[in-house]
C-alpha positions in Angstrom: 2.2 -23.3 -27.1 -1.0 -23.6 -25.2 -0.6 -25.8 -22.1 -4.2 -26.5 -21.4 -5.5 -27.2 -24.9 -4.6 -29.8 -27.5 -5.9 -31.0 -30.8 -6.8 -34.7 -30.9 -6.8 -36.3 -34.4 -8.5 -39.7 -34.7 -7.8 -42.1 -37.5 -10.5 -44.3 -38.9 -8.4 -47.3 -38.2 -7.6 -49.5 -35.2 -4.1 -49.8 -33.6 -1.8 -52.8 -33.8 0.6 -54.4 -36.2 -1.9 -56.5 -38.1 -4.2 -53.6 -38.6 -1.3 -51.5 -39.8 -0.2 -54.1 -42.3 -3.8 -54.5 -43.6 -4.2 -50.7 -43.9 -0.9 -50.5 -45.8 -2.0 -52.9 -48.4 -5.5 -51.6 -48.7 -4.2 -48.1 -49.2 -1.9 -49.2 -52.0 -4.1 -51.8 -53.7 -7.5 -50.3 -53.3 -7.2 -46.6 -52.4 -10.8 -45.9 -53.3 -11.9 -48.3 -50.6 -9.6 -46.9 -48.0 -11.7 -45.7 -45.0 -9.5 -43.0 -43.5 -9.1 -39.8 -45.4 -6.9 -38.4 -42.6 -4.4 -41.2 -43.3 -4.7 -40.9 -47.1 -3.8 -37.2 -47.2 -1.3 -37.0 -44.3 0.7 -40.3 -45.0 2.5 -41.6 -48.0 3.0 -45.3 -48.6 5.9 -45.4 -46.2 5.2 -42.9 -43.5 4.0 -39.5 -42.5 4.4 -36.8 -45.1 7.2 -34.4 -44.1 5.1 -31.3 -44.8 2.4 -32.5 -42.4 5.0 -33.5 -39.7 6.5 -30.0 -39.9 3.1 -28.3 -39.9 2.0 -30.2 -36.8 5.3 -29.6 -35.0 5.0 -25.8 -35.6 1.5 -25.4 -34.4 0.9 -23.3 -31.3 -1.0 -26.1 -29.7 -0.2 -29.6 -28.6 -1.4 -32.4 -30.8 -2.3 -36.0 -30.2 -2.9 -38.7 -32.8 -5.0 -41.7 -31.9 -6.5 -44.7 -33.6 -10.2 -45.1 -33.0 -9.8 -47.9 -30.4 -7.2 -45.8 -28.5 -9.5 -42.8 -28.6 -12.5 -44.7 -27.2 -10.4 -46.2 -24.5 -8.6 -43.0 -23.5 -11.6 -40.6 -23.7 -14.4 -43.0 -22.9 -16.3 -41.8 -26.0 -18.1 -44.5 -28.0 -20.4 -42.5 -30.3 -17.9 -40.7 -32.3 -17.4 -40.8 -36.1 -14.0 -41.2 -37.6 -11.8 -39.7 -39.0 -12.2 -36.5 -37.1 -10.5 -34.1 -34.8 -11.4 -32.6 -31.4 -10.2 -29.7 -29.3 -9.5 -30.8 -25.7 -9.3 -28.1 -23.1 -8.2 -30.2 -20.2 -11.6 -31.5 -19.3 -13.9 -31.3 -22.3 -13.8 -32.4 -25.9 -15.3 -30.2 -28.6 -15.7 -31.2 -32.2 -13.0 -29.5 -34.2 -13.2 -31.2 -37.6 -16.2 -33.4 -38.3 -16.0 -36.7 -40.2 -17.8 -35.0 -43.2 -15.4 -32.2 -43.3 -12.4 -34.5 -42.8 -13.6 -36.7 -45.7 -14.1 -33.6 -47.9 -10.4 -32.7 -48.0 -8.8 -33.6 -51.3 -5.3 -32.4 -50.4 -3.0 -31.9 -47.4 -3.1 -28.2 -48.0 -6.8 -28.1 -47.6 -6.5 -29.9 -44.2 -3.7 -27.6 -43.0 -5.7 -24.5 -44.2 -8.8 -25.7 -42.2 -6.7 -26.4 -39.1 -5.1 -22.9 -39.2 -8.5 -21.2 -39.8 -10.3 -23.1 -37.0 -7.4 -22.5 -34.6 -7.6 -18.8 -35.4 -11.3 -18.8 -34.9 -10.9 -20.2 -31.3 -8.0 -17.9 -30.5 -5.1 -20.2 -30.6 
């Protein structure tokens, strides 16, 4: 596993209990209006999908999952679109999966395939 690089995935949702409850009901009652495709395809109604959890655990790079408010606070980046993913090399963030690409995925398999291909392209 790479010690200096990590993938940072950012949900298009804010952290906190109330936000989580609101997102839960929105996802079930109005899935077409749900604003985070990363959440839609990687989480079921009651938690992270086992296939995604296993996939992330077996990657040869560290991963970090943040809500948009947590990302802005931690990385001091305000002009970022969500959901997206960045490659962090210890000092710099580089766009890894854009909001348009993240929103284009229809299945978890598409997301996992893109992550694998992009990691291969950057030599991880």
